[in-house]
N, C-alpha and C positions, 0 to 999 in steps of 0.2 A: 638512894641508889648506891649500888656497890659494883664497881667495874662495869657499868653499863647495864646491869640487870638488878632487879629488886632483891633485897635480902631474903624475902620469902621464896622467890624463884630460885635463888642460889641454894638455899637450904633444901628446897625440894629436889633440885638436880643432884645435890650431894647425896641425899637420901636414896635417890634412884640409883646412883652409882653403887652405893652400899648394898641395896636390894639386889641388883642384878649380879654384882660380883659375888655375893654370898650364895646365889642360886636359890634363895627362898622364894616361893611362889605364893602369892595371895590373890584371891579373886575379887579385888576391889580397885577402883580408880585406875590410874595409869598402869598399875602392875598387871591388871587383867589382860592388857593388850601387849605385854612384853613378848616379843618373838622368842620362842623357846626352840632353838634348833642346835642342840649341843653335839654336833658332829663336825669333824674336820672335813673340809671340802676344798681340795686343792684347786679345782677348776670352777669355783663358785662364780667368778665374774662372767662366765659364759653360760651359766645355768639360770635362765630367766625364772623358772619355777621356784628355785631356791631363793632368789632375790624377792620374788613376789611374796613368798611365805614369810620372809624376814620383815618385809615392809608392811605386812597386813596390820591394820588397826581399825577398830570400829569408828574412830574419829577420822574423817577424811583429811583434815589438816595435818594431823599427826602422821597419817600414812604418807602424805606428800612430803613431809619433812624427813621421815625415815628414808623414803625413796631418794631424796636429794643426797643424803649422806651416803647411802649405798651406791648411787650412781657415781658420786665422787670417788669413793674407794675402788669401785670397779674400773673407772677410768685410770686411776693410779696404777692398778694392777696391770692393765693393758699397756700403759705407758712404760712400765718398767720391764716389759718383755721385749727382747731383741728379735726383730723379724728381718730376714734377708740382710743380716749384718748391721742393721740400723736400730738404735733404741727408739722407743716411742717418744712422744713429745710432751714433756711435763709442762712446757709453756702454755700449750693449748688447754690442758686440764686446769691449771691454776687460773688462767684468765676466765674460763667458763664458770668454774664453781666457787671461786674464792673472791670475796668482795675486795675492791680496792682499799676499803677502810678496815680490812681484816686486823683483828687484835689477837695476839698470841699471849695467853696467860701462863703458859708453862715456861719456866726460866731455862729449860734445856734446849729450847728451840729459838732460832733467831726471830726478831720482831718483824711484823708486817708481811704483806703478800710476797714481796721480792725476797725477803729472808726465807720464807717457806719454800719458795721455788728453788733457791740456792741450796737449801737443806736437802730437798728431794734429789737434786742432781748430785750432791756430795755423797749421799747414801748409795745411789746407783753406781757411782764411780768406784766405791769401796766394795761393790759386789753384793751389797745387802739388799733386803727387800724393804720397800717403802710401805707397802700394804700387806696385811695378813688376812686370812679368811675370817669374815665376821661370823659371830655365833649368836649374839643377842643384841636387841635394841629396845630402848624405852624412850618414848616421847612424851613431853608435857609442855604445853605452851609453845614457845619458840625453841625449846631445847630438845636435843637428841643425845642420848648416851649410847655409845657403841662399845661392845666388847669383841675383841678379835683374838684369835688363838695364834700365839707366836710359835715359831718352829721349836722343837724340843731343845732344851738347854742342858748342858752338862750339870749333873748334880754334885755340888762341892762336898756334900756329906757322904756320897756313895760313889767313889771312883768307878768310871765305866758306865754308870747309869745316867739316865736323863729324866727330866721332869717337864711337865706342861706349865707354861706361863701365859699370861694374857696381857694385852695392851688395852687399856680403858681410856676412851676419849669422850669428852662432852663437847658438842657443837651447838652454837646458837645460829639459827637460820634467820636471815633477813631477806624476805622476798624469795628470790630464786638462787641465792648465793649463801655461802657460809661466811659469817662475819666475826665469830669468836671461837676460840678453841681452848679447852682446858684438858690437862691430863696429869698423871701423877709423877712426872719426871722431876729430877733434880738437876742442878747444873752439872753438865758433863755426863749425864746418864739418861738420855731420852728413852 
């Protein structure tokens, strides 16, 4: 075992991240069920058809796992929206979707469920987005890899220009909650 999951499973998840990130499509195994929705969708959390398309998988358990991750991200999207002068409630989202035994494997995020909640609140206070529009998901076993499109970033090589960047996260599902998270962040740079 390696950090709570088998080495084979970890290697498979890493390969899935590489597969999805590169945009290469193969018609075999888990790759055949990768949701391919490469368009920016600002109101995605309100679009049930879009979510259904992303969550689609011929394996019912994989579809359920994808749906859980998408529902979590949609709930985050809604919680970071201010309505009638009041922000949404991250506490409810984290309690519903994140396991009390949650393990954060990315060193740029604080440890545990309470640390994740504090991180979401800090990001919201800075006026930044916690969630971004999802574009692709791949599921295998209890793992889901999610790619989200970040807002355009200034291009340091071309002043005045912007470029598209993505946030890639891998989640492990335990029952009806998320219990582990990996992403490519480094300390101080989530």
